C-alpha positions in Angstrom: 43.9 -17.9 27.3 40.3 -17.0 28.2 38.1 -19.9 29.4 34.5 -19.5 28.4 33.4 -22.0 31.2 35.7 -21.4 34.1 35.4 -24.3 36.5 35.7 -22.3 39.8 33.8 -19.3 41.1 34.8 -16.8 43.7 31.4 -17.0 45.5 31.4 -20.8 45.7 32.0 -20.8 49.4 28.6 -19.3 50.0 26.7 -22.2 48.6 29.1 -25.1 49.1 27.7 -26.3 52.4 24.0 -25.8 51.6 21.7 -28.9 51.7 18.9 -27.8 49.3 16.2 -30.0 47.8 13.4 -29.7 45.3 10.0 -28.9 46.8 7.8 -32.0 47.2 5.1 -30.4 45.0 7.4 -30.0 42.0 6.5 -32.1 39.0 9.1 -33.1 36.4 8.4 -33.7 32.6 10.8 -34.7 29.9 11.0 -33.0 26.5 13.2 -33.4 23.4 15.0 -30.4 21.9 17.3 -30.7 18.9 17.8 -34.4 19.6 18.6 -33.9 23.3 16.7 -34.6 26.4 15.6 -31.7 28.6 13.7 -31.6 31.8 10.9 -29.2 32.7 10.2 -28.5 36.4 6.8 -27.2 37.4 5.4 -25.9 40.6 1.6 -26.2 40.3 1.1 -23.9 43.3 2.4 -20.8 41.6 2.5 -22.0 37.9 6.3 -21.5 37.7 8.4 -23.5 35.3 12.1 -24.1 34.7 13.7 -26.0 31.8 17.2 -27.5 32.2 19.5 -29.9 30.4 20.1 -33.5 31.3 23.4 -32.7 33.0 21.9 -29.9 35.0 19.0 -32.1 36.0 21.5 -34.8 37.0 22.9 -32.4 39.5 19.6 -31.2 40.8 18.2 -34.7 41.2 21.0 -35.6 43.5 20.1 -32.8 45.9 18.0 -34.5 48.6 18.4 -32.2 51.6 21.1 -34.3 53.2 24.0 -33.9 50.7 25.8 -30.7 50.5 26.1 -28.8 47.2 29.9 -29.3 47.2 29.5 -33.1 47.6 27.0 -33.3 44.8 29.2 -31.1 42.6 32.2 -33.3 43.2 30.1 -36.5 42.4 28.8 -35.0 39.2 32.3 -33.9 38.2 33.5 -37.5 38.6 30.5 -39.0 36.7 30.1 -36.4 33.9 33.6 -35.0 33.5 33.7 -31.9 31.3 29.9 -32.1 30.9 29.3 -31.4 34.6 28.0 -28.0 35.5 30.7 -25.5 36.6 30.6 -23.8 40.0 29.3 -20.6 38.4 26.6 -22.5 36.5 25.6 -24.3 39.7 25.1 -20.9 41.5 23.1 -19.6 38.6 21.0 -22.8 38.5 20.3 -22.8 42.2 19.4 -19.1 42.1 17.0 -19.7 39.2 15.2 -22.5 41.0 15.1 -20.7 44.3 13.6 -17.5 42.9 10.9 -19.6 41.1 10.0 -21.3 44.4 11.1 -24.7 43.0 13.9 -25.3 45.6 14.0 -25.3 49.3 17.1 -24.5 51.4 18.1 -23.0 54.7 20.8 -20.5 54.0 22.7 -17.6 55.5 21.7 -14.0 54.7 24.7 -13.5 52.3 23.8 -16.6 50.4 20.2 -15.5 50.2 21.2 -12.2 48.6 23.4 -14.1 46.1 20.3 -16.0 44.9 18.3 -12.8 44.3 15.7 -13.9 46.8 12.0 -14.2 46.0 11.5 -10.9 47.8 13.6 -9.1 45.2 11.8 -10.7 42.4 8.4 -9.7 43.8 9.7 -6.1 44.3 10.8 -6.0 40.6 7.4 -7.4 39.5 5.7 -4.6 41.5 8.0 -2.0 40.0 7.3 -3.4 36.6 3.6 -3.2 37.3 3.8 0.5 37.9 6.5 1.3 35.3 4.7 -0.7 32.6 1.3 0.8 32.9 0.5 0.1 29.2 0.3 -3.6 29.8 -1.3 -4.5 33.1 -2.8 -7.9 34.0 -5.4 -8.4 36.7 -6.4 -12.0 37.5 -10.1 -12.4 38.3 -11.2 -16.0 38.4 -10.2 -19.7 38.1 -11.8 -21.2 34.9 -10.3 -24.7 35.4 -13.6 -26.3 36.7 -15.6 -24.8 33.8 -13.0 -26.1 31.3 -13.1 -29.6 32.8 -16.9 -29.6 32.3 -17.0 -28.5 28.7 -13.7 -29.7 27.2 -15.4 -32.9 26.0 -17.6 -30.8 23.7 -15.4 -27.9 22.6 -12.3 -30.0 22.5 -13.8 -31.9 19.5 -13.3 -28.8 17.3 -9.5 -29.4 17.7 -9.4 -32.7 15.9 -9.0 -33.9 12.3 -12.7 -33.3 11.6 -12.4 -29.9 13.2 -9.4 -29.1 11.0 -11.4 -30.1 7.9 -14.3 -27.9 9.0 -11.8 -25.0 9.7 -10.3 -25.3 6.2 -13.7 -25.3 4.5 -14.9 -22.2 6.3 -11.5 -20.4 5.8 -11.7 -21.2 2.0 -15.3 -19.9 1.8 -14.2 -16.7 3.6 -11.3 -16.2 1.2 -13.6 -16.6 -1.7 -15.8 -13.7 -0.4 -12.8 -11.6 0.4 -11.4 -11.9 -3.1 -14.9 -11.3 -4.6 -15.4 -8.2 -2.5 -11.9 -6.8 -2.1 -12.8 -3.4 -3.4 -15.7 -2.9 -0.9 -13.6 -4.2 2.0 -10.8 -1.7 1.3 -13.4 1.1 0.8 -15.1 0.4 4.1 -11.9 0.6 6.0 -12.0 4.4 5.9 -14.8 4.3 8.5 -13.5 1.7 10.9 -12.2 4.3 13.3 -15.1 6.7 12.9 -16.4 8.0 16.3 -19.8 6.3 15.7 -18.1 2.9 15.2 -15.6 2.9 18.1 -18.0 1.4 20.6 -19.0 -1.4 18.2 -15.3 -1.9 17.3 -14.4 -2.3 20.9 -17.3 -4.7 21.7 -16.3 -6.8 18.6 -12.7 -6.9 19.8 -13.7 -8.1 23.3 -16.0 -10.8 21.8 -13.2 -12.0 19.5 -10.6 -12.0 22.3 -12.9 -14.0 24.6 -13.1 -16.7 21.9 -9.4 -16.4 21.4 -8.5 -17.0 25.0 -11.0 -19.8 25.5 -9.4 -21.4 22.4 -6.1 -21.5 24.2 -7.7 -22.8 27.4 -9.7 -25.6 25.8 -6.8 -26.8 23.7 -4.5 -26.7 26.7 -7.0 -28.7 28.7 -7.5 -31.2 25.9 -3.9 -31.9 25.2 -3.1 -31.8 28.9 -5.3 -34.8 29.4 -3.5 -36.6 26.5 -0.1 -35.8 27.9 -1.0 -36.7 31.4 0.0 -33.3 32.8 -3.6 -32.1 33.4 -3.2 -28.9 31.4 -4.4 -26.7 34.3 -5.7 -23.3 33.5 -6.2 -21.5 36.9 -6.0 -17.8 35.9 -8.4 -15.8 33.8 -8.6 -12.0 34.0 -8.4 -8.6 32.4 -5.4 -7.2 30.6 -5.2 -3.5 30.1 -3.5 -3.2 26.8 -2.7 0.5 26.4 -5.5 1.2 28.9 -8.0 -0.9 26.9 -9.4 -3.8 29.0 -9.3 -7.1 27.2 -9.6 -10.7 28.5 -6.6 -13.1 29.0 -6.0 -16.6 30.3 -2.8 -18.2 31.6 -2.2 -21.4 29.6 1.5 -21.7 30.5 1.0 -25.2 31.8 1.3 -26.3 28.1 5.1 -25.8 28.6 5.1 -29.2 30.3 3.7 -31.1 27.3 6.1 -33.6 25.9 5.1 -33.2 22.2 6.1 -29.9 20.7 3.3 -30.1 18.2 0.8 -30.1 21.1 2.5 -27.0 22.5 2.4 -25.4 19.1 -1.3 -26.1 18.6 -2.0 -24.6 22.0 -0.1 -21.5 21.0 -1.8 -21.1 17.6 -5.3 -22.1 18.7 -6.2 -18.5 19.5 -5.2 -17.4 16.0 -7.1 -20.3 14.4 -10.2 -19.4 16.4 -9.9 -15.7 15.3 -9.4 -16.6 11.6 -12.4 -19.0 11.8 -14.5 -16.1 13.2 -13.2 -13.7 10.6 -14.2 -16.2 7.8 -17.7 -16.5 9.2 -18.0 -12.7 9.6 -16.9 -12.3 5.9 -19.7 -14.5 4.8 -22.2 -12.6 6.9 -20.8 -9.2 5.7 -20.9 -10.2 2.0 -24.6 -11.3 2.4 -25.9 -8.3 4.3 -26.2 -4.6 3.3 -26.2 -1.7 5.7 -27.1 -2.1 9.3 -25.6 -2.9 12.7 -25.0 -6.6 11.8 -23.2 -5.6 8.6 -20.9 -3.1 10.6 -20.2 -5.6 13.4 -19.3 -8.3 10.8 -16.8 -5.9 9.2 -15.3 -5.0 12.6 -14.8 -8.7 13.3 -13.1 -9.1 10.0 -10.8 -6.2 10.8 -10.0 -7.4 14.3 -9.8 -11.1 13.7 -7.9 -11.2 10.4 -5.7 -8.1 9.9 -4.7 -7.4 13.5 -4.3 -11.1 14.3 -2.0 -11.7 11.4 0.1 -8.6 12.1 0.4 -9.3 15.8 -0.6 -12.7 17.3 0.2 -14.5 14.1 3.6 -12.9 13.5 6.5 -14.6 15.2 8.6 -11.4 15.1 6.5 -10.0 18.0 6.4 -11.7 21.3 2.9 -13.0 21.0 1.4 -16.4 20.2 3.3 -17.2 17.0 6.6 -16.3 18.7 6.3 -19.0 21.3 5.2 -21.4 18.6 8.3 -20.7 16.5 10.5 -20.9 19.5 9.1 -24.3 20.3 9.2 -25.6 16.7 12.9 -24.6 16.1 13.6 -25.9 19.6 15.4 -22.7 20.8 13.9 -21.7 24.2 13.8 -17.9 24.9 14.6 -17.1 21.3 14.1 -13.3 21.6 16.2 -12.7 24.7 19.0 -15.0 23.6 19.0 -13.3 20.1 19.7 -10.0 21.9 22.2 -11.6 24.2 24.1 -13.1 21.2 24.2 -9.7 19.4 25.5 -8.1 22.6 28.0 -10.9 22.9 29.4 -10.2 19.4 29.7 -6.5 20.2 31.4 -7.2 23.6 33.8 -9.8 22.2 34.8 -8.3 18.8 34.2 -4.6 19.3 35.0 -4.0 22.9 37.3 -7.0 23.4 35.7 -8.0 26.7 37.3 -11.1 28.2 35.4 -14.0 29.5 32.1 -13.1 27.9 29.8 -16.1 27.6 28.5 -17.2 24.2 24.7 -17.9 24.4 24.7 -19.9 21.2 25.6 -23.6 21.4 25.6 -24.4 17.6 26.0 -22.8 14.2 22.2 -23.2 13.7 21.5 -21.2 16.8 23.9 -18.5 15.7 22.1 -18.1 12.4 18.7 -18.0 14.1 19.9 -15.4 16.7 21.4 -13.0 14.1 18.4 -13.3 11.8 15.7 -13.1 14.5 17.5 -10.3 16.5 17.7 -8.1 13.4 14.4 -9.0 11.8 12.3 -8.7 15.0 13.8 -5.2 15.8 13.2 -4.0 12.3 9.6 -5.3 12.3 8.8 -3.7 15.6 9.9 -0.3 14.3 8.1 -0.9 11.0 4.8 -2.0 12.6 4.9 0.9 15.1 5.4 3.4 12.3 2.7 1.8 10.2 0.2 1.9 13.1 0.9 5.6 13.7 0.5 6.4 10.0 -2.8 4.3 9.9 -4.1 6.2 12.9 -3.0 9.5 11.4 -5.0 8.7 8.2 -8.0 7.1 9.8 -8.6 8.8 13.2 -11.0 11.8 13.2 -9.7 15.2 14.2 -11.2 15.0 17.7 -9.3 11.7 18.5 -6.0 12.8 16.8 -4.4 13.4 20.3 -4.0 9.6 20.5 -1.3 9.7 17.7 1.2 11.9 19.6 0.4 9.9 22.8 1.3 6.6 21.2 4.3 8.1 19.4 5.6 9.5 22.7 5.1 6.2 24.5 6.9 4.4 21.8 9.9 6.8 21.9 10.1 6.5 25.7 9.8 2.7 25.7 12.0 1.9 22.7 14.5 4.7 22.7 14.9 6.7 25.9 14.6 3.8 28.4 17.0 1.4 26.5 19.3 4.4 25.9 19.4 5.2 29.7 20.1 1.6 30.6 22.9 1.4 28.0 24.5 4.6 29.3 24.3 3.2 32.8 25.8 0.0 31.7 28.7 1.8 30.0 29.4 3.9 33.1 29.0 1.4 35.9 29.2 -2.2 34.7 32.0 -4.2 36.3 32.2 -6.3 33.1 33.7 -3.3 31.3 36.2 -2.4 34.0 39.3 -3.1 31.9 37.9 -2.0 28.6 35.6 0.9 29.6 37.6 3.5 27.6 37.5 1.3 24.5 33.8 0.7 24.9 32.9 4.3 25.4 35.2 5.5 22.6 33.9 3.0 20.1 30.3 3.8 21.1 30.9 7.6 20.7 32.7 6.9 17.4 29.8 4.9 16.1 27.3 7.5 17.1 29.4 10.2 15.4 29.6 8.1 12.3 25.8 7.6 12.3 25.3 11.3 12.8 27.6 12.2 10.0 26.0 9.7 7.6 22.4 10.9 8.5 23.1 14.6 9.1 25.9 15.6 6.7 26.3 13.1 3.9 24.0 13.9 1.0 22.2 10.9 -0.5 19.8 10.8 -3.5 16.3 11.6 -2.6 13.4 10.0 -4.5 9.6 10.3 -4.4 7.1 8.0 -6.0 3.8 8.9 -7.7 1.2 6.6 -9.2 -0.3 7.2 -12.6 -2.5 5.8 -15.2 -1.5 5.1 -18.9 -3.6 6.9 -21.5 -3.2 7.4 -25.2 -2.3 10.8 -26.5 -4.7 10.6 -29.5 -7.9 9.4 -28.1 -11.5 9.7 -29.3 -14.3 8.6 -27.1 -17.0 7.0 -29.3 -20.7 7.8 -28.5 -23.8 6.7 -30.2 -24.9 9.5 -32.6 -28.5 8.2 -33.3 -31.0 6.0 -31.6 -31.3 2.5 -33.0 -31.1 -1.3 -32.8 -27.5 -2.7 -33.3 -27.5 -5.1 -36.3 -23.7 -5.5 -36.7 -20.5 -4.3 -35.1 -16.7 -4.4 -35.5 -14.9 -6.6 -32.9 -12.7 -4.8 -30.4 -9.0 -4.6 -31.0 -9.3 -3.9 -34.8 -7.3 -1.1 -36.5 -9.8 1.4 -37.9 -9.7 4.6 -39.9 -12.3 7.3 -40.9 -12.5 5.7 -44.4 -12.7 2.2 -43.3 -15.5 -0.1 -41.9 -18.2 1.2 -39.6 -17.7 0.6 -35.8 -21.4 -0.4 -35.5 -24.3 -0.6 -37.8 -27.8 0.0 -36.5 -31.4 0.2 -37.8 -34.2 2.5 -36.7 -37.6 1.5 -38.2 -39.1 4.8 -36.9 -36.6 6.9 -38.8 -37.2 4.8 -42.0 -41.0 5.2 -41.6 -40.6 9.0 -40.9 -38.4 9.4 -44.0 -41.0 7.6 -46.2 -43.8 9.8 -44.7 -41.8 12.9 -45.3 -41.0 11.9 -48.9 -44.7 11.2 -49.6 -45.6 14.6 -48.1 -42.9 16.2 -50.3 -44.3 14.7 -53.5 -47.8 16.1 -52.6 -46.4 19.6 -52.0 -44.5 19.5 -55.2 -47.6 18.6 -57.1 -49.7 21.3 -55.5 -46.9 23.9 -56.2 -46.9 23.0 -59.9 -50.7 23.5 -60.1 -50.4 26.8 -58.1 -47.8 28.1 -60.5 -50.4 28.1 -63.3 -53.2 29.7 -61.2 -51.9 31.8 -58.2 -48.3 32.9 -57.9 -48.6 33.9 -54.2 -49.9 30.4 -53.2 -47.0 28.8 -55.2 -44.5 30.9 -53.1 -46.0 29.7 -49.8 -45.8 26.1 -51.0 -42.1 26.6 -52.0 -41.3 27.7 -48.5 -43.1 24.6 -47.1 -41.2 22.4 -49.4 -37.9 24.0 -48.3 -38.7 23.3 -44.7 -39.7 19.7 -45.4 -36.5 19.1 -47.3 -34.5 20.3 -44.2 -36.4 17.7 -42.1 -35.6 15.0 -44.7 -31.9 16.1 -44.6 -32.0 15.8 -40.8 -33.5 12.3 -41.0 -31.0 11.3 -43.6 -28.2 12.5 -41.3 -29.6 10.4 -38.4 -29.9 7.4 -40.7 -26.3 7.8 -41.9 -25.2 8.1 -38.2 -26.6 4.6 -37.6 -23.4 3.5 -39.5 -20.9 4.9 -36.9 -17.5 5.8 -38.4 -14.3 6.5 -36.4 -12.9 10.1 -36.4 -9.2 9.1 -36.3 -7.0 6.3 -37.2 -6.2 3.9 -34.3 -7.2 0.8 -32.4 -10.9 0.3 -31.7 -11.3 -0.6 -28.0 -14.7 -1.7 -26.7 -14.5 -4.7 -24.2 -18.3 -5.1 -24.1 -19.1 -4.7 -27.7 -20.1 -8.4 -28.0 -23.1 -7.8 -25.8 -24.7 -5.0 -27.8 -26.0 -7.0 -30.8 -29.7 -6.5 -30.9 -29.7 -3.9 -28.1 -31.3 -0.5 -28.4 -28.7 2.2 -28.0 -29.6 5.8 -27.3 -27.8 8.9 -28.6 -24.9 9.9 -26.4 -24.3 6.5 -24.9 -20.6 5.7 -24.7 -19.6 2.4 -26.3 -15.8 2.6 -26.5 -12.9 4.6 -27.8 -10.5 4.8 -30.7 -6.9 5.5 -29.7 -3.4 5.3 -31.1 -1.9 2.9 -28.6 1.6 3.4 -29.8 1.6 7.0 -28.6 0.8 7.1 -24.9 1.3 9.3 -21.9 1.1 8.9 -18.1 -1.2 11.0 -16.0 0.2 10.8 -12.5 -1.1 12.4 -9.3 0.7 14.0 -6.3 -0.4 15.5 -3.0 -0.1 19.2 -2.3 3.0 18.8 -0.1 4.8 16.8 -2.7 3.9 19.0 -5.6 5.9 21.9 -4.3 9.1 19.8 -4.2 8.4 18.4 -7.6 8.1 21.9 -9.1 11.3 23.1 -7.4 13.6 20.0 -7.2 12.5 17.3 -9.5 14.8 16.0 -12.2 13.2 15.8 -15.6 14.2 12.1 -16.3 12.7 9.4 -14.2 12.1 5.6 -13.9 8.7 4.0 -14.6 7.6 0.6 -13.3 4.3 -1.2 -14.0 2.2 -1.8 -10.9 2.5 -5.3 -9.6 5.2 -6.0 -12.2 8.4 -4.6 -10.6 10.6 -6.3 -13.1 9.1 -4.3 -16.0 11.0 -1.0 -16.0 11.4 1.8 -18.6 12.4 5.5 -18.5 10.6 8.7 -19.3 10.5 12.4 -18.6 8.2 14.9 -17.0 6.4 16.8 -19.7 4.3 19.1 -17.6 3.2 19.7 -14.0 -0.2 21.4 -13.8 0.0 24.2 -11.1 -3.7 24.2 -10.3 -5.1 21.8 -7.7 -7.7 19.2 -9.0 -10.3 17.2 -7.2 -11.3 14.6 -9.8 -8.9 11.7 -10.5 -8.0 10.8 -14.1 -9.1 7.2 -13.3 -10.8 5.5 -10.4 -7.8 3.1 -10.4 -5.8 5.7 -8.6 -8.2 5.9 -5.7 -8.2 4.2 -2.3 -11.2 2.0 -3.2 -9.2 -0.1 -5.7 -5.8 0.1 -4.1 -4.6 3.4 -5.3 -2.6 6.0 -3.3 -5.1 8.9 -3.4 -7.7 9.2 -0.6 -11.2 9.6 -2.0 -14.5 10.8 -0.5 -16.5 8.0 1.0 -19.7 9.6 -0.4 -18.5 9.4 -4.0 -19.8 6.1 -5.4 -17.5 6.3 -8.4 -14.4 6.7 -6.2 -12.8 9.5 -8.3 -13.4 12.6 -6.2 -10.5 13.1 -3.8 -10.6 14.1 -0.2 -8.1 16.9 -0.8 -6.8 18.7 -3.9 -4.0 17.1 -5.9 -1.7 18.1 -8.7 -1.4 16.3 -12.0 1.9 15.4 -13.6 2.1 14.5 -17.3 4.9 12.0 -18.0 6.0 11.0 -21.5 7.5 7.4 -21.7 10.6 6.9 -23.7 9.4 6.2 -27.3 12.5 4.0 -28.0 11.8 1.7 -25.1 11.2 -2.0 -25.8 8.5 -2.1 -23.2 5.0 -1.3 -24.5 2.6 0.3 -22.0 -1.0 -0.6 -22.3 -3.9 1.8 -21.9 -5.4 1.6 -18.4 -2.3 0.2 -16.8 -1.3 1.6 -13.4 2.4 2.6 -13.1 4.7 4.0 -10.4 7.1 6.7 -11.5 10.3 7.2 -9.4 11.3 10.8 -9.5 14.7 11.9 -8.4 14.9 15.1 -6.3 17.9 17.1 -5.2 20.2 15.1 -2.9 19.7 15.7 0.8 21.0 14.2 4.1 18.8 11.5 5.5 17.9 13.5 8.6 16.6 16.3 6.4 14.5 13.8 4.4 13.0 12.4 7.6 12.3 15.8 8.9 10.5 16.8 5.7 8.4 13.7 5.8 7.3 14.3 9.4 6.5 18.0 8.5 4.5 17.0 5.5 2.6 14.5 7.6 1.8 17.1 10.2 0.8 19.7 7.5 -1.4 17.2 5.7 -3.2 16.2 8.9 -3.9 19.8 10.0 -4.4 21.1 6.5 -1.7 23.8 6.9 
């Protein structure tokens, strides 16, 4: 039978006669996690912390420099029974405290190597400094005295009154965001323009300075309330992917007794950024073009979108992660989630004996499985989305950054972990008895994955967005100038023989007709007199009368056009018709349309790379879902794919500016002229469907292509991305 907590350890003799003790400068704080008491040990000299359970602290507290480790262990075993730390746990605990400079002991060289001496930890930190060049921190100054001086003023913002002010400003910012969402999306196309990069970086530095001082002031404020001081002794520059940004070390908040104080310290930076983003939104909405307008938009972009995706997301190891870890009371959540997944693989797949379970309860097991899978998936997702965003937004001269970031991500997240895993399989003593099984099961899993992705054919789909339009459609234009006296309400069924769409009057035309009729009567009288005296003069007057009658006929036609009739049977659609009463409408002005809404088609758009596959591989039948209503589904079929590339969208609703999928030219105010040519697909919905599509609705059509292995689908996607970027 395998014992998960073996009492004895083969290296116990190395530490049994040691007489260690805690350093005199170490401070101890109590915290509650999941209903249990925990102790936090802090060394203010190097800002190092260690958290341990009550039983572990009971053991450490008895180390006074006179008792040996063995004596203390025997005493704890008698007092605590099975709850006492095992010999292996004692060795690990002493090594953890010793490497963090929390414990003092005189020891032999072999014992010092067992504890992974401080020198080894420093060497690893230096190695990490050079191997992790994308995330370098350089401490520059101690802001603690500055914070002590100003915390009385800025600390007031983090109070109940400050929270109310924060909510008011955030609500105002959301109002302007919702009111100007189209313009916000439209301007994002220029955020990475070369002329904006300097302003974008300066905006980011400004926001991050406020972000870090938010952490520092809150840490100082609650440190005083908790009695721990909340020291913040380090502020410097962090090179994040070679981009210098400010940072502060507010890790002294770990010693706070109340977890909500620690949580507020962790989220204070995010709250400051969102506050700044709300103010910037108000400024941006009330300014037009200019430097202030651009800087305000940059602050919105940096302090809202990037903050929520990174610092505000607990699936990445930034601010929100530490807050979540504290609130659910599971320290080191990310690493323990990985360890638990490795534990499941080692125990149930490789049958490793004696592997230790990092989870202490069912609740922790659920959290570890969920967080381990979700955080990994989100990191991959956000990395791919960032690369796609840079691919779409970066100008040609800066496109070299995309393969640079992609290569860095592959090295950091694929090659390095793969190398460590291969080394572990080949050399780990933990797998000495099951190495064959571990290697075989790993190779078998890789072969299964390769077969599933490279050989097995799976259905391939593509999605295109379209706009619903009626087949029978007549755009209604005003045929004659006039003042509207009456109109037919929108939504009525009309026909050419029915009521007029609008009725208008034109006093000038009425007066002109009366004048022409009077002139006609004069000419007719003169012609009758001329017929009795001079035949030639009568013929001339007859020609003048004929021309005048043509003018009268034209005026009659214009007068009749004031009573506008539909040209086909259908539904009269004019959303703004209520506003035209009494207005003067000019000839050619569009006022609505008449359409048969029971007979509609979908005009969808597809990029050039996708159009070739649609022509060659697309199945005729497809699925259609209404945009933002995924539960509404109907079927249809492709009626026609136009082979010639177009540049004008069927509707502005398909463009980037209003959330569509087609990139449009920033110079086009209407948002319908595309940045590159596209192909139009005519789709006929199933006439027997119970779902009725409405004119103007945006839909997404899911088109099935010939089945292909997943690896082939991924390769085609990357190739299309490359071709689209370089216009090949």
